Phi, psi and omega in degrees: 000127182272135175270141182278133179272122179273146178293150180288148179247132178288120182270351177277118179247126178283114182297336179292330179282343181262356186270105181294319177299325178293324177297317179290322178296323178293321179295317181284344179298334181279353180272134181292137179058036180242134175233133181284135172245116182261120176271086182188198184285157179295327180296321178296315180296320180294319178299312181294316180300315181294315181297315182291323179295322177292319182291315183270355181057036175202157181295145179233129179267124173223119179271156179226137177277348180057029176279133176275173178299315180293320179295329179285315183289317184256080176089039182298322182294321177293319179294325180291324178293329181289327182288000000 
């Protein structure tokens, strides 16, 4: 009985291809006079900003509201008004 050889699977996953906020920021980057506002942590915005600036060889503006998960669920609108 012959065993079937399964094709190899690439185990290296590019995290940039899995980042949904980066995908939306990239889409809006093409719009004139548009700046992305990310409602999330400052670290996410910094990661996306750095990656896009390296890719496009120019600075990229991405603002962040710095709202955490708890801050968004429990009174997010009030926290957004304070920023």
